[in-house]
C-alpha positions in Angstrom: -27.4 -36.6 30.1 -25.3 -35.6 32.7 -22.4 -32.8 32.8 -19.6 -34.9 32.4 -20.8 -36.2 29.1 -22.1 -33.4 27.8 -18.4 -31.7 28.5 -17.3 -33.9 26.1 -19.8 -32.3 23.7 -18.4 -29.0 24.4 -15.9 -26.5 21.8 -14.4 -23.5 22.5 -13.5 -21.7 19.8 -11.5 -18.1 19.1 -12.3 -17.6 15.1 -9.6 -14.6 15.5 -8.9 -12.9 12.5 -5.2 -14.0 12.7 -5.5 -17.1 13.9 -8.2 -19.8 14.6 -7.8 -21.6 18.2 -9.9 -24.6 19.6 -10.3 -26.7 22.8 -12.8 -29.4 22.7 -14.0 -31.7 25.3 -12.9 -34.5 24.5 -9.4 -33.5 24.4 -9.1 -32.2 21.1 -7.2 -29.1 20.3 -5.0 -26.8 17.6 -4.9 -23.4 16.5 -3.9 -22.5 12.7 -3.8 -19.4 10.6 -7.4 -17.9 9.3 -6.3 -18.3 5.8 -8.5 -19.9 3.8 -8.3 -19.8 -0.4 -10.4 -22.2 -2.9 -8.3 -25.5 -4.0 -6.8 -26.7 -7.2 -4.5 -29.5 -7.5 -2.0 -28.5 -9.9 1.0 -30.2 -8.6 0.4 -33.2 -10.3 1.4 -34.7 -7.1 -2.2 -35.6 -6.1 -3.8 -33.9 -2.8 -2.3 -36.4 -0.7 0.5 -34.1 -0.5 -2.0 -31.3 1.0 -2.6 -32.3 4.3 -4.5 -28.7 4.9 -6.6 -30.1 1.9 -10.4 -29.8 3.2 -13.7 -31.1 1.2 -17.1 -29.9 2.8 -20.4 -31.8 2.0 -20.7 -30.1 -1.6 -17.9 -31.2 -2.7 -16.1 -27.7 -2.6 -11.8 -28.1 -1.8 -10.5 -25.6 0.5 -6.7 -24.7 1.2 -7.2 -24.2 5.5 -3.9 -22.5 7.7 -0.1 -22.6 7.3 -0.2 -23.6 3.6 -2.2 -20.6 2.6 1.0 -18.3 3.0 2.2 -19.4 -0.2 -1.3 -19.4 -2.1 -1.7 -15.8 -2.5 -4.2 -15.1 0.3 -4.9 -12.1 1.1 -4.9 -10.0 4.0 -8.2 -8.1 4.4 -9.0 -5.3 7.4 -11.2 -6.4 10.0 -15.1 -5.4 9.7 -18.2 -7.1 10.7 -18.9 -8.5 7.4 -16.1 -11.7 7.7 -18.6 -12.5 10.1 -20.9 -13.3 8.1 -18.2 -14.2 5.2 -17.1 -17.9 3.4 -13.8 -17.9 5.1 -15.4 -17.6 8.5 -18.0 -20.3 7.9 -14.8 -22.7 6.5 -12.3 -22.0 9.1 -16.0 -22.9 11.7 -16.3 -26.4 9.5 -12.9 -27.3 9.6 -12.7 -26.9 13.2 -15.9 -28.9 14.2 -14.0 -31.5 11.0 -11.3 -31.8 13.4 -13.1 -32.3 16.7 -15.3 -34.6 15.7 -17.9 -34.4 17.6 -21.2 -34.3 16.1 -24.1 -32.7 18.4 -21.6 -29.4 19.9 -22.4 -27.1 22.1 -20.2 -24.2 20.7 -18.7 -21.0 22.5 -16.9 -18.3 21.0 -16.5 -14.8 20.7 -17.1 -11.4 18.7 -15.1 -8.3 18.8 -16.8 -5.5 21.2 -17.3 -3.4 18.1 -19.7 -5.5 16.2 -20.5 -7.7 18.9 -24.0 -5.4 20.3 -25.5 -5.8 16.1 -24.0 -8.9 15.1 -24.4 -11.5 18.1 -28.0 -12.4 16.9 -27.0 -13.3 13.3 -23.5 -14.5 13.8 -25.3 -17.3 16.1 -27.9 -17.8 13.6 -25.1 -18.1 11.0 -22.9 -20.8 13.3 -26.2 -22.8 13.3 -26.8 -22.8 9.6 -23.2 -23.8 9.2 -23.3 -26.7 11.2 -26.2 -27.9 10.5 -25.8 -28.2 6.3 -22.9 -29.9 7.2 -24.9 -32.4 9.2 -23.8 -31.5 12.7 -27.1 -31.5 15.6 -25.6 -28.5 17.5 -27.0 -28.8 21.3 -26.7 -25.0 21.5 -24.3 -22.0 20.3 -23.4 -18.9 22.6 -21.4 -15.8 21.3 -20.1 -14.1 23.6 -17.9 -10.6 23.9 -14.2 -11.0 22.8 -12.6 -9.1 25.6 -14.4 -11.3 28.1 -11.9 -14.6 27.6 -8.8 -13.8 29.6 -10.6 -13.1 32.7 -11.5 -16.8 32.7 -8.0 -17.8 32.0 -6.8 -20.3 34.6 -3.3 -19.9 33.7 -2.9 -16.0 34.4 0.8 -15.2 35.9 1.7 -12.1 37.7 4.8 -10.1 35.8 7.5 -12.3 38.1 5.6 -15.2 35.9 3.5 -16.7 39.2 0.5 -18.2 38.7 -2.3 -16.5 40.4 -5.1 -18.1 42.1 -8.3 -18.2 40.4 -10.2 -16.2 42.9 -7.8 -13.6 42.9 -9.7 -11.7 40.1 -12.9 -12.1 41.8 -12.4 -8.8 44.2 -11.9 -5.7 42.6 -11.8 -3.5 39.3 -10.0 -5.2 36.6 -9.1 -4.6 33.3 -8.4 -6.0 30.2 -6.3 -5.3 26.9 -7.2 -8.1 23.9 -4.9 -7.0 21.3 -5.8 -9.4 18.5 -4.4 -9.6 14.6 -7.2 -6.9 13.6 -8.9 -5.6 16.6 -8.3 -4.1 20.0 -10.7 -4.9 22.9 -10.6 -3.6 26.2 -13.4 -4.3 28.9 -14.1 -4.6 32.4 -15.2 -6.6 35.4 -15.9 -5.1 38.5 -15.7 -7.9 41.5 -16.4 -10.5 39.3 -19.6 -8.6 37.3 -19.3 -7.7 33.9 -19.5 -4.1 33.4 -20.4 -2.1 31.1 -17.3 0.0 30.8 -16.2 -1.6 27.1 -14.4 -0.4 23.6 -13.1 -1.7 20.6 -11.6 -0.5 17.0 -10.1 -2.5 13.8 -6.3 -1.8 14.7 -4.9 -4.7 15.7 -1.2 -6.2 14.9 -1.5 -6.8 11.7 -0.9 -2.8 11.6 2.3 -3.6 12.9 2.7 -6.3 10.2 2.3 -3.4 7.7 4.3 -1.3 9.1 7.1 -3.4 9.5 7.1 -5.1 6.0 6.4 -1.1 4.0 9.5 0.0 6.1 11.9 -3.4 5.0 10.2 -2.7 1.1 11.2 0.8 1.3 13.9 0.7 3.2 14.8 4.1 4.3 18.6 5.2 5.1 18.0 5.9 8.4 17.5 1.9 9.4 20.1 1.3 7.3 23.7 -0.3 8.7 26.5 2.1 7.9 28.0 4.2 10.6 24.5 5.0 12.4 23.5 4.3 16.1 20.7 2.3 16.1 20.3 1.2 12.5 19.4 -2.7 11.9 19.1 -3.8 8.1 22.4 -4.6 6.5 22.9 -2.8 3.0 22.4 -5.1 1.1 19.3 -6.5 2.3 15.9 -6.5 -0.2 13.2 -8.7 0.4 12.6 -11.1 -2.0 9.4 -11.8 -4.5 7.3 -14.2 -1.9 8.2 -12.0 1.4 3.9 -10.2 2.4 2.7 -9.2 5.3 2.3 -12.7 6.8 5.7 -13.3 6.4 6.5 -10.6 8.7 3.7 -12.4 11.0 5.8 -15.3 11.0 9.2 -13.4 11.8 7.6 -12.2 14.8 6.6 -15.4 16.2 10.4 -17.1 15.1 12.0 -13.5 17.1 14.2 -12.9 13.7 15.0 -13.4 9.9 16.7 -15.4 8.3 18.7 -13.5 5.7 21.5 -15.0 3.9 22.3 -17.5 7.1 22.0 -14.7 9.4 19.5 -14.4 12.1 18.5 -10.5 12.2 16.5 -9.6 15.6 12.8 -9.1 14.9 12.4 -7.0 18.5 14.7 -4.3 17.4 13.4 -4.5 13.8 9.6 -4.3 14.5 10.7 -1.7 18.2 9.5 1.4 16.2 6.3 -0.4 14.6 5.6 -2.1 18.0 6.2 1.6 20.0 3.7 3.5 16.7 1.4 1.2 17.4 1.3 1.4 21.4 1.6 5.5 21.2 -1.5 5.4 18.9 -4.1 2.9 19.9 -3.5 2.8 24.0 -3.7 6.3 25.2 -6.7 6.6 22.8 -8.3 3.2 24.6 -7.8 4.2 28.1 -8.7 7.6 27.9 -12.3 6.0 26.8 -12.5 3.6 29.5 -10.7 4.5 32.6 -9.3 8.2 31.6 -6.1 6.7 34.2 -4.8 3.2 34.7 -3.9 4.2 38.3 -7.3 2.6 40.5 -7.4 -0.9 38.7 -6.5 -3.3 41.0 -4.7 -5.0 38.2 -4.9 -5.1 33.8 -5.2 -8.5 31.8 -3.0 -8.2 28.6 -4.0 -10.9 26.4 -4.3 -11.9 22.7 -1.2 -12.3 20.0 -0.4 -8.6 20.6 0.7 -8.7 24.1 3.3 -10.8 22.7 4.4 -8.8 19.9 4.1 -5.6 22.2 5.9 -7.1 24.6 5.8 -5.7 28.4 8.0 -3.3 28.5 5.7 -0.8 25.6 2.6 -1.9 27.9 4.4 0.0 30.8 4.9 3.3 29.6 0.7 3.0 29.3 -0.2 1.2 32.1 0.5 2.0 35.7 -1.2 -0.4 37.3 -0.1 -4.2 38.1 -0.3 -6.5 34.9 -1.2 -9.8 34.6 -0.5 -12.3 31.0 -0.7 -16.1 30.2 2.3 -17.5 29.2 0.7 -18.3 26.0 -1.6 -14.8 25.8 -2.7 -16.1 22.1 -4.8 -18.6 24.0 -6.2 -16.4 26.7 -9.5 -16.4 24.6 -10.2 -19.6 24.1 -8.8 -21.2 27.4 -11.3 -18.3 28.9 -14.4 -19.3 26.5 -13.7 -22.7 27.5 -13.9 -22.5 31.3 -16.5 -19.9 31.1 -18.8 -22.8 29.5 -17.7 -25.4 31.6 -18.6 -23.0 34.9 -21.7 -20.9 33.6 -23.3 -22.9 30.8 -22.7 -26.3 31.0 -24.8 -26.4 35.0 -27.8 -24.7 33.0 -28.2 -27.9 30.9 -30.7 -30.6 32.5 -29.0 -33.2 33.9 
């Protein structure tokens, strides 16, 4: 089989704790929240109204993605059990179903913290899960999550100019990837993966939790009543349906829609963003570099790159910074390009 026809079978998947994203060689691509709940139609309207109902070969039905937010999908902390869970199993099968490729070549990743211990087991799980659903897997490769952004072909400098692909091939480049539940740090030196890496189970969900807790408890210091820098109307109260997942949606929208007003999420989220950065970034930088002063560049990626914002990163990162305009897709784009340039050429022609 030629590489061209084999590229049709490629699927790069970022099975993130917060969002699942995929790019396939047949042109299919997409993202959805990494949320799964068992589904029972209690509406009496028939399941055609729940477009995200997903049925597996064994006859079980699930809600996957956005519509789970109203179905009490629980937040979870990231630990290694996620990578053998029913949730990630269903997320993978949902991606395979959406791509419609019968003999896929799958490339995905694992956080630094779990990579060494979990990589073999995770590859085996993916093989077993795909086979159980009737797919004939050609190959599966699990790579360290943080390596993805280095291969992203849409990186931009701080002025928003796209950089040349060979720019990252010389010198020492750092990567900070902040996802929903993990932070991953790595390095490439003159185009080669370095052993300098670090990861921990802290991510954007910590910021969501912090914002949610603050808005729920509503300390006096944030209520607008003649206080400088306060940002909440006195009458503001969360409703019964608001969860940490709602905070995620507010960050994405950039505001909270309250009584027809748009409350600025940039201001509301700033204390939590600063607190997270102050806790996590100095420790990560210390573990790998001690200081960022001698790096040729730092690539920031993951949903956390958008949530934290460059002005927060700049307090701790003192070398040139690079980021895609959609940093949450840097990993999946990088996985796809990695597969195309590193894995496909090794397949028999």
